C-alpha positions as a printed NumPy array, in Angstrom:
array([[  0.   ,   0.   ,   0.   ],
       [  1.242,   3.442,  -0.918],
       [  0.402,   6.489,   1.186],
       [  0.28 ,  10.129,   0.058],
       [  3.733,  11.629,  -0.282],
       [  5.571,   8.333,  -0.727],
       [  7.667,   8.411,  -3.884],
       [  8.393,   5.501,  -6.16 ],
       [ 11.836,   4.511,  -7.351],
       [ 11.809,   5.332, -11.061],
       [ 15.209,   3.823, -11.738],
       [ 14.321,   0.128, -11.318],
       [ 13.205,  -1.41 , -14.603],
       [ 12.853,  -4.854, -16.136],
       [ 14.813,  -5.36 , -19.351],
       [ 11.825,  -6.852, -21.182],
       [  9.722,  -3.687, -20.755],
       [ 11.746,  -0.822, -22.169],
       [ 15.41 ,  -0.119, -22.66 ],
       [ 17.181,   2.573, -20.685],
       [ 20.279,   2.542, -22.861],
       [ 20.894,   3.295, -26.551],
       [ 17.724,   1.391, -27.516],
       [ 15.498,   3.565, -25.341],
       [ 13.868,   5.707, -28.006],
       [ 13.381,   2.811, -30.409],
       [ 11.573,   0.83 , -27.698],
       [  9.153,   3.581, -26.664],
       [  5.482,   3.402, -27.586],
       [  4.391,   5.343, -30.654],
       [  1.333,   5.515, -32.905],
       [  0.788,   2.45 , -35.088],
       [  1.574,   4.341, -38.296],
       [  5.105,   4.99 , -37.015],
       [  5.947,   1.426, -35.963],
       [  7.324,   0.226, -39.309],
       [  7.687,   2.8  , -42.063],
       [  7.445,   1.588, -45.635],
       [ 10.667,   0.886, -47.515],
       [  9.516,   3.282, -50.226],
       [  8.392,   5.995, -47.789],
       [  9.546,   9.426, -48.91 ],
       [ 10.893,  12.053, -46.594],
       [  8.083,  14.069, -45.023],
       [  7.998,  17.856, -45.262],
       [  8.59 ,  18.062, -41.511],
       [ 12.017,  16.48 , -41.966],
       [ 13.176,  19.068, -44.455],
       [ 13.141,  21.922, -41.956],
       [ 16.279,  23.654, -40.763],
       [ 15.886,  22.333, -37.211],
       [ 15.733,  18.724, -38.45 ],
       [ 18.813,  19.186, -40.629],
       [ 20.678,  20.586, -37.635],
       [ 19.545,  17.634, -35.512],
       [ 20.73 ,  15.15 , -38.131],
       [ 24.104,  16.895, -38.413],
       [ 24.608,  16.919, -34.658],
       [ 23.644,  13.272, -34.282],
       [ 25.917,  12.172, -37.113],
       [ 28.883,  14.122, -35.731],
       [ 28.247,  12.795, -32.228],
       [ 27.873,   9.19 , -33.357],
       [ 30.802,   9.058, -35.798],
       [ 33.277,  10.001, -33.073],
       [ 33.086,   6.417, -31.903],
       [ 32.921,   7.491, -28.266],
       [ 29.594,   5.787, -27.715],
       [ 30.191,   2.316, -29.123],
       [ 33.196,   0.053, -29.314],
       [ 32.323,  -1.422, -32.722],
       [ 33.264,   0.682, -35.787],
       [ 30.338,   1.965, -37.851],
       [ 30.171,   1.681, -41.653],
       [ 29.029,   5.27 , -42.188],
       [ 27.543,   8.3  , -40.456],
       [ 23.96 ,   7.217, -41.056],
       [ 24.565,   3.812, -39.555],
       [ 26.366,   5.36 , -36.594],
       [ 23.553,   7.839, -35.929],
       [ 20.953,   5.075, -36.22 ],
       [ 22.832,   3.039, -33.649],
       [ 22.671,   5.902, -31.155],
       [ 18.915,   5.355, -31.082],
       [ 19.079,   1.571, -31.405],
       [ 17.607,   1.259, -34.885],
       [ 20.558,  -0.729, -36.268],
       [ 20.027,  -3.458, -33.687],
       [ 17.564,  -5.718, -35.525],
       [ 15.678,  -7.192, -32.575],
       [ 12.368,  -7.97 , -34.25 ],
       [ 10.365,  -7.276, -37.367],
       [  9.182,  -3.896, -36.052],
       [ 12.703,  -2.418, -36.209],
       [ 14.159,  -4.217, -39.193],
       [ 14.367,  -1.57 , -41.872],
       [ 14.732,   1.997, -40.67 ],
       [ 16.548,   4.639, -42.653],
       [ 18.098,   7.526, -40.745],
       [ 15.225,   9.848, -41.637],
       [ 12.648,   7.25 , -40.658],
       [ 14.33 ,   6.644, -37.315],
       [ 14.468,  10.396, -36.627],
       [ 10.786,  10.755, -37.478],
       [  9.892,   7.844, -35.24 ],
       [ 12.098,   9.176, -32.447],
       [ 10.433,  12.589, -32.591],
       [  7.063,  10.884, -32.448],
       [  8.153,   8.8  , -29.469],
       [  9.562,  11.852, -27.703],
       [  6.326,  13.77 , -28.213],
       [  4.339,  10.984, -26.598],
       [  6.75 ,  10.125, -23.791],
       [  8.45 ,  13.348, -22.752],
       [  7.74 ,  15.211, -19.534],
       [  7.539,  18.944, -19.01 ],
       [ 10.014,  19.707, -16.23 ],
       [  8.608,  22.31 , -13.851],
       [ 10.08 ,  24.258, -10.962],
       [  8.614,  24.87 ,  -7.508],
       [  6.201,  27.453,  -8.927],
       [  5.061,  24.868, -11.481],
       [  6.527,  26.905, -14.312],
       [  7.894,  24.75 , -17.155],
       [ 11.517,  25.338, -18.143],
       [ 12.497,  22.167, -19.957],
       [ 11.533,  18.74 , -21.208],
       [ 12.99 ,  15.318, -20.608],
       [ 12.401,  11.625, -21.165],
       [ 12.248,   9.439, -18.059],
       [ 12.013,   5.76 , -19.127],
       [ 10.414,   4.339, -16.   ],
       [  7.922,   7.159, -15.544],
       [  6.922,   6.777, -19.208],
       [  5.573,   3.327, -18.324],
       [  2.747,   4.784, -16.25 ],
       [ -0.608,   4.967, -17.969],
       [ -2.835,   8.023, -18.017],
       [ -5.935,   8.654, -15.949],
       [ -8.007,  11.811, -15.54 ],
       [ -8.508,  10.63 , -11.954],
       [ -4.895,   9.685, -11.128],
       [ -3.533,   8.306,  -7.9  ],
       [ -0.063,   9.765,  -8.512],
       [  1.398,  13.173,  -9.249],
       [  4.863,  14.083, -10.51 ],
       [  7.416,  16.364,  -8.922],
       [ 11.067,  17.129,  -9.57 ],
       [ 14.105,  17.231,  -7.341],
       [ 16.833,  19.718,  -8.224],
       [ 20.323,  20.353,  -6.949],
       [ 21.33 ,  16.84 ,  -5.879],
       [ 25.116,  16.591,  -5.993],
       [ 27.222,  13.583,  -6.882],
       [ 30.791,  14.425,  -6.075],
       [ 31.416,  17.91 ,  -7.402],
       [ 28.727,  17.745, -10.089],
       [ 25.027,  18.502,  -9.921],
       [ 22.663,  15.863, -11.267],
       [ 20.024,  16.614, -13.859],
       [ 16.463,  17.032, -12.499],
       [ 15.191,  13.855, -10.875],
       [ 11.556,  12.987, -11.519],
       [  9.648,  11.574,  -8.559],
       [  6.344,   9.717,  -8.866],
       [  4.39 ,  10.481,  -5.708],
       [  1.202,   8.939,  -4.352],
       [ -1.372,  11.728,  -3.974],
       [ -3.868,   9.516,  -2.142],
       [ -3.945,   6.126,  -0.481],
       [ -3.332,   3.365,  -3.026],
       [ -4.448,  -0.183,  -2.326],
       [ -2.319,  -3.192,  -3.109],
       [ -2.674,  -4.25 ,  -6.742],
       [ -4.092,  -0.921,  -7.926],
       [ -2.514,   0.417, -11.11 ],
       [ -0.384,   3.526, -10.701],
       [ -1.486,   6.349, -12.992],
       [ -0.845,  10.032, -13.55 ],
       [ -2.427,  12.578, -15.857],
       [ -1.045,  13.509, -19.266],
       [ -3.324,  16.569, -19.576],
       [ -4.591,  19.595, -17.643],
       [ -7.188,  18.217, -15.228],
       [ -8.966,  21.573, -14.983],
       [-10.36 ,  20.974, -18.486],
       [-13.773,  19.405, -19.15 ],
       [-13.998,  15.883, -20.549],
       [-14.51 ,  16.832, -24.2  ],
       [-11.356,  18.986, -24.24 ],
       [ -9.249,  16.474, -22.302],
       [-10.214,  13.678, -24.664],
       [ -9.514,  15.806, -27.738],
       [ -6.048,  16.704, -26.455],
       [ -5.222,  13.098, -25.604],
       [ -6.262,  11.913, -29.061],
       [ -4.221,  14.681, -30.656],
       [ -1.04 ,  14.144, -28.65 ],
       [ -1.149,  10.466, -27.684],
       [ -3.581,   8.878, -30.119],
       [ -6.017,   7.271, -27.668],
       [ -9.511,   8.008, -26.378],
       [ -9.58 ,   8.115, -22.601],
       [-12.218,   5.941, -20.938],
       [-11.177,   6.421, -17.312],
       [-13.705,   6.845, -14.527],
       [-13.737,  10.633, -14.78 ],
       [-14.492,  10.5  , -18.505],
       [-17.663,   8.538, -17.775],
       [-20.918,  10.338, -17.024],
       [-21.179,  10.866, -13.262],
       [-17.852,   9.069, -12.884],
       [-16.475,  11.829, -10.671],
       [-18.867,  13.764,  -8.48 ],
       [-18.512,  16.203,  -5.604],
       [-20.867,  17.559,  -2.983],
       [-22.13 ,  21.095,  -3.444],
       [-25.091,  22.997,  -1.978],
       [-28.42 ,  21.947,  -3.459],
       [-29.195,  25.624,  -3.907],
       [-26.941,  26.747,  -6.758],
       [-27.054,  30.338,  -5.512],
       [-24.816,  29.166,  -2.649],
       [-22.106,  27.669,  -4.878],
       [-19.883,  30.735,  -5.253],
       [-16.932,  30.596,  -2.81 ],
       [-18.559,  27.665,  -0.988],
       [-15.489,  25.365,  -1.304],
       [-13.235,  27.987,   0.32 ],
       [-15.694,  28.963,   3.059],
       [-16.534,  25.342,   3.815],
       [-12.874,  24.326,   4.097],
       [-11.98 ,  27.274,   6.316],
       [-14.987,  26.54 ,   8.536],
       [-13.955,  22.897,   8.852],
       [-10.404,  23.921,   9.75 ],
       [-11.717,  26.23 ,  12.463],
       [-14.183,  23.554,  13.547],
       [-17.092,  25.879,  12.877],
       [-20.211,  25.033,  10.932],
       [-20.759,  28.553,   9.521],
       [-24.04 ,  27.212,   8.212],
       [-22.383,  24.372,   6.302],
       [-23.885,  21.708,   8.545],
       [-27.375,  23.037,   7.882],
       [-26.725,  23.454,   4.142],
       [-28.416,  20.741,   2.141],
       [-25.86 ,  19.172,  -0.191],
       [-26.215,  17.188,  -3.381],
       [-23.82 ,  15.245,  -5.589],
       [-22.852,  17.112,  -8.75 ],
       [-20.978,  15.684, -11.733],
       [-17.587,  17.39 , -12.03 ],
       [-18.194,  18.418, -15.646],
       [-21.512,  19.97 , -14.647],
       [-19.675,  21.973, -11.992],
       [-17.061,  23.427, -14.365],
       [-19.083,  23.886, -17.572],
       [-22.679,  23.841, -16.328],
       [-25.257,  26.43 , -17.342],
       [-29.048,  26.724, -17.157],
       [-31.893,  28.27 , -19.183],
       [-29.712,  29.251, -22.123],
       [-29.602,  27.787, -25.619],
       [-26.478,  26.394, -27.232],
       [-26.355,  29.428, -29.521],
       [-26.797,  31.745, -26.563],
       [-23.97 ,  30.009, -24.726],
       [-21.689,  30.283, -27.765],
       [-22.548,  33.97 , -28.055],
       [-21.522,  34.556, -24.431],
       [-18.205,  32.805, -25.094],
       [-17.576,  34.919, -28.196],
       [-18.287,  38.119, -26.27 ],
       [-15.987,  37.005, -23.459],
       [-13.227,  36.281, -25.974],
       [-13.689,  39.728, -27.494],
       [-13.382,  41.379, -24.084],
       [-10.173,  39.41 , -23.494],
       [ -8.768,  40.575, -26.833],
       [ -9.744,  44.165, -26.039],
       [ -7.995,  43.872, -22.672],
       [ -4.811,  42.602, -24.338],
       [ -4.842,  45.548, -26.737],
       [ -5.288,  47.961, -23.817],
       [ -2.388,  46.279, -22.025],
       [ -0.117,  46.808, -25.031],
       [ -1.202,  50.441, -25.216],
       [ -0.549,  51.001, -21.515],
       [ -4.248,  51.63 , -20.878],
       [ -4.636,  50.094, -17.399],
       [ -8.19 ,  51.32 , -16.854],
       [ -9.279,  49.901, -20.211],
       [ -7.668,  46.545, -19.495],
       [ -9.366,  46.224, -16.111],
       [-12.715,  47.433, -17.459],
       [-12.766,  44.921, -20.333],
       [-11.86 ,  41.981, -18.111],
       [-14.462,  43.014, -15.537],
       [-17.111,  43.218, -18.262],
       [-16.121,  39.776, -19.489],
       [-16.624,  38.364, -16.003],
       [-20.007,  40.085, -15.704],
       [-21.236,  38.101, -18.728],
       [-21.377,  35.004, -16.523],
       [-23.356,  36.637, -13.699],
       [-26.92 ,  35.296, -13.168],
       [-29.494,  37.176, -15.233],
       [-33.097,  36.16 , -14.65 ],
       [-33.304,  32.403, -15.185],
       [-29.997,  32.281, -17.054],
       [-27.274,  30.82 , -14.869],
       [-23.64 ,  29.825, -15.37 ],
       [-21.725,  27.827, -12.791],
       [-19.474,  30.14 , -10.727],
       [-16.798,  27.49 , -11.333],
       [-17.166,  27.656, -15.117],
       [-13.817,  27.048, -16.825],
       [-14.315,  30.025, -19.175],
       [-15.001,  32.268, -16.199],
       [-11.899,  30.898, -14.494],
       [ -9.795,  31.929, -17.488],
       [-11.124,  35.492, -17.287],
       [-10.663,  35.672, -13.538],
       [ -7.053,  34.549, -13.868],
       [ -6.25 ,  37.409, -16.23 ],
       [ -8.238,  39.924, -14.181],
       [ -6.484,  38.806, -11.005],
       [ -3.064,  39.216, -12.619],
       [ -3.974,  42.712, -13.79 ],
       [ -5.264,  43.717, -10.362],
       [ -2.155,  42.362,  -8.674],
       [  0.145,  44.133, -11.12 ],
       [ -1.558,  47.44 , -10.345],
       [ -1.52 ,  46.998,  -6.561],
       [ -5.3  ,  46.652,  -6.11 ],
       [ -5.036,  44.223,  -3.217],
       [ -8.635,  44.146,  -1.983],
       [-10.047,  43.46 ,  -5.449],
       [ -7.274,  40.929,  -6.061],
       [ -8.263,  39.076,  -2.88 ],
       [-11.85 ,  38.724,  -4.12 ],
       [-10.69 ,  37.255,  -7.437],
       [ -8.12 ,  34.996,  -5.802],
       [-10.827,  33.555,  -3.549],
       [-12.874,  32.676,  -6.639],
       [ -9.831,  31.119,  -8.301],
       [ -9.084,  28.991,  -5.23 ],
       [-12.723,  27.879,  -5.144],
       [-12.563,  26.857,  -8.804],
       [ -9.341,  24.874,  -8.299],
       [-10.776,  23.165,  -5.216],
       [-13.693,  22.004,  -7.367],
       [-11.727,  21.157, -10.521],
       [ -9.182,  19.123,  -8.514],
       [-11.654,  17.7  ,  -6.004],
       [-10.841,  14.205,  -7.32 ],
       [ -7.051,  14.755,  -7.116],
       [ -5.819,  15.314,  -3.605],
       [ -2.743,  17.507,  -3.139],
       [ -2.705,  19.128,  -6.567],
       [  0.239,  21.59 ,  -6.686],
       [ -1.681,  24.379,  -8.461],
       [ -4.201,  24.592,  -5.625],
       [ -1.403,  24.669,  -3.053],
       [  0.408,  27.474,  -4.867],
       [ -2.76 ,  29.549,  -5.296],
       [ -3.497,  29.178,  -1.587],
       [  0.028,  30.399,  -0.859],
       [ -0.726,  33.524,  -2.911],
       [ -4.073,  34.001,  -1.175],
       [ -2.362,  33.746,   2.213],
       [  0.118,  36.437,   1.182],
       [ -2.731,  38.721,   0.096],
       [ -4.603,  38.167,   3.363],
       [ -1.395,  38.897,   5.264],
       [ -0.813,  42.139,   3.363],
       [ -4.433,  43.194,   3.881],
       [ -4.105,  42.507,   7.601],
       [ -1.214,  44.947,   7.928],
       [ -3.201,  47.654,   6.122],
       [ -6.276,  47.616,   8.369],
       [ -7.118,  50.369,  10.838],
       [ -9.604,  48.233,  12.692],
       [ -8.204,  45.622,  15.083],
       [-11.159,  43.408,  14.298],
       [-10.458,  43.424,  10.549],
       [ -6.747,  42.997,  11.194],
       [ -7.449,  39.877,  13.265],
       [ -9.883,  38.558,  10.632],
       [ -7.384,  38.793,   7.777],
       [ -4.628,  37.39 ,   9.975],
       [ -6.784,  34.346,  10.731],
       [ -7.599,  33.904,   7.048],
       [ -3.913,  34.137,   6.177],
       [ -3.09 ,  31.432,   8.715],
       [ -5.816,  29.127,   7.354],
       [ -4.694,  29.641,   3.753],
       [ -1.057,  28.912,   4.662],
       [ -1.992,  25.785,   6.64 ],
       [ -4.091,  24.429,   3.768],
       [ -1.316,  25.27 ,   1.308],
       [  1.217,  23.45 ,   3.486],
       [ -0.978,  20.335,   3.687],
       [ -0.943,  20.163,  -0.095],
       [  2.649,  21.162,  -0.825],
       [  4.097,  18.692,   1.678],
       [  2.955,  16.09 ,  -0.846],
       [  3.165,  17.977,  -4.136],
       [  6.559,  19.584,  -3.399],
       [  8.195,  17.616,  -0.534],
       [  9.111,  18.961,   2.894],
       [ 12.568,  20.115,   1.758],
       [ 11.215,  22.343,  -1.036],
       [ 11.622,  26.102,  -0.732],
       [  7.843,  26.573,  -1.015],
       [  7.195,  24.444,   2.081],
       [ 10.039,  26.113,   3.962],
       [  8.613,  29.554,   3.122],
       [  5.157,  28.497,   4.315],
       [  6.602,  27.279,   7.609],
       [  8.357,  30.608,   8.104],
       [  5.191,  32.588,   7.367],
       [  3.15 ,  30.474,   9.789],
       [  5.81 ,  30.919,  12.47 ],
       [  5.688,  34.718,  12.071],
       [  1.891,  34.717,  12.374],
       [  2.073,  32.722,  15.593],
       [  4.756,  35.03 ,  16.996],
       [  2.583,  38.082,  16.359]])
């Protein structure tokens, strides 16, 4: 049994599964059309680009040096093919690859098996192939998350980033380990489309099934906004704040993040087009240095999703979340802390809903960290002792919740967790 936070050794591998040496790329899974190219296959247009020519040149120069293999190679093409394992005729699938075919197949394999390497703030800064981690299948309701360890030294040299596969919930013996290949904040239709486009399969996991992943929300939809945040804070303070008396119902996760009511499909599309136009207008204002125009356009875009008569959009709607993210960034950039707090609370509530089936998601932890900082800043700017104490308490709750998540998503030695511990210590001292 695996508990949350326990990492798996991704360096142990059976030889009959996938190679970790020169044959690694040629043994990775690719789409069926790339398994055995035709002998008469012509070079695709993608291989004629400058970047591909550079890649071929580098590989040939690297391989022909003879520093990789003891056996002499007949020519540069053969040497470069051997770097990727395509000259080792193991079975019928790898019996007749030209250099260009092997490069095409390798690029295809890399696209389907690479990992975006992210830092503590979850910002991508590189890509890499990790053979053992590539064995894990996808699920939109995964039991594992990925994190990276940086700065480990061996002798006088620093190692490359180490990928860790971490249990994000309790895993029973015999349960398959899975992680997600796509953004889990997306609705099912978009996740499936991306998986087909990048990996060539249609996901049929539990979350992709109707009512496969549900969460409890107030039966009265008017109470949905900010409910996840208020409910969590109340539970942490051991207060009901009305949550015990609130009648709850199970809601499908897709309904929560794309749900709407009393509006036609055309009407919904029209709202989305208007929202997109407001976003474009805001971007133009940003480029022109028109701060007021940028904020006004984003605010108007958000207002499109406000209840109007019988028409209702979920306050956790993914399109609304996109607008709020941009509005929040603009408010923060311009020092409008109080308004930024309101938007950040909505963003946290959305992430709590979107990741309700994935415990310890790093994006929720990081957003809570930001919310705690905003509460802390607001506390220091209050004239009233009562308001000061209120924001201080909220800051403490946000930091504690963030720490609960990041202890798993980042590890206790990460700078994010260390910073949270320091902030909590300062709150307790004051």
